[in-house]
Residue, then its C-alpha position, 0 to 999 in steps of 0.5 A: m297734628t302735623f309736624d308744623q303744628l307740633l312745632s308751633a305748639v311747643r313754641a307757645d307752651e313748654e308743655l305739650v301732649i304728643p298725640p298717638s299718631w306720632g307714636q313708635g311702640r309704647a313711646s313717641f317717635g324719637g325724631l319727633v321729640a328730639a326735633l321739638m326739644f331742638d327747636r326750643m333750644e334753638h330759639l334761645v340762641s342769638a341769630g346767626r349761630p346755627m346748630r353745629s352738633l346735637q347730642v341726644s340721650f333717650v333716657g326713657p320713653v316719652e309717652p304719647g297722650v301724656a303731658a310732657t315738659f320741655e325745658a331748655e337753658i343756655l349753659r354758656e354763651g361764648k364769643g362764637v359758640s353758644q352751649v345749650q341744654g335741653r330736657i324733656l320730663q314726664g311725671g317729674e322724671p327725665r325722659l330725654v336730655c340733649l346738648a347742642s352747640f350752636g356757632g357762627d362762621r369763623q375765618s379759617a384757611v381750612q377748606v375741604d369739600a365733602l365726599p360725593a353722595p353715594g350713587c342710588e336709584p331715583v325716588e320713583q324707582c325705589q320701594a316705598l315703605p307704606y303706612i300699615p296700621g298695626v304693622t308699621p310704626d304710627f309715625t310713618q303716616h307722617i314720614e315717607m321713606r323709599w328704600a334704596f339701600g340694604h334689606m328690609p327690617f326683620s328680613g333676616k338677610g343681614g348686610r351692613e347698609m340701610g337707607g333711601w329717600m325720605q320726606f314729610r308726607e305733609t309738605p311743611e311750610r318751610f324746611s328748617d333744621a328741626h325738620i331735618v332732625a325729625l327726618i333723619d331719626a325716621w329710619p329704623p336701626a340698620v341692624l334690624p335686617h339681621l333679624s328674622g322676625p319682629a323684635p324690639a329696638s330703640s336708640l340709646s344715644w344719638a349724635l347729630d352734626i348739621v354741615h353749614p353753610r347748609p344747602a338750601l332745601e325747599p318744602g317737599d324736597w327729598l333727602l337721601y339717607k345712608a347708614s352703615i353698621d360699624q359694629a354690633g353685638a351683645g344687644y347693642g349696635h353702633t351705626q354712622a349715616g350721611i344725609w344729602t340733598a337730591n343734588g348730592e350736597l351733604v347736609a348732615l352726619s349722624r351717629q347712633t348707638v342702638t339697643v336690640f332685644g333679639 
């Protein structure tokens, strides 16, 4: 199933079985489940209130091939901001919990332009991360990544940066905020090039802000992602990332805490 087909399925029913093709080890791809949950939350909110901030806690693995229940409720709807909570349950236990703030524009004298996008090689000159069954995560058959910053995971070469270009292999019907959420989490943790061999790693928590007015995005557009490590040690890593259009317009800001077993 494509990402768009899964979006349609979760909109039609609060219960969904995620196919193994969207797996990431024993769990479903975190960006996918967060994006599906976000989409269900977004549809509770009044028009004209885009998502400003999303906080996600990956409580446990959302297993592929097992029915998962998506629950969303509005916690508060103020004059300008709506606060929404979402949960994914499997076997009656929470596997993902998230909070999102949706808000309309406000009158303000404050106007500060975003910092420029980092310079990098064009897409066609960057190394692709291929989908190799049994080697790369299953979900990479749906998302294409081209390396522009840093070293490959498990190369043992270290560094503080990682990232490059990203898009869906199956061109979506339109480019929504849900598509952005899914793409951003596709990149492996920026700490993995410090390891010399494969080792488990996963996101513990994720904070994502989408900038509005959001730059216009067309189906098939590439997004640029660059993450940097703030600090890592004792089995945890703290990273931040920026996401831009191919024209250098800021789209989103991301922060993650990851666990590393190696």
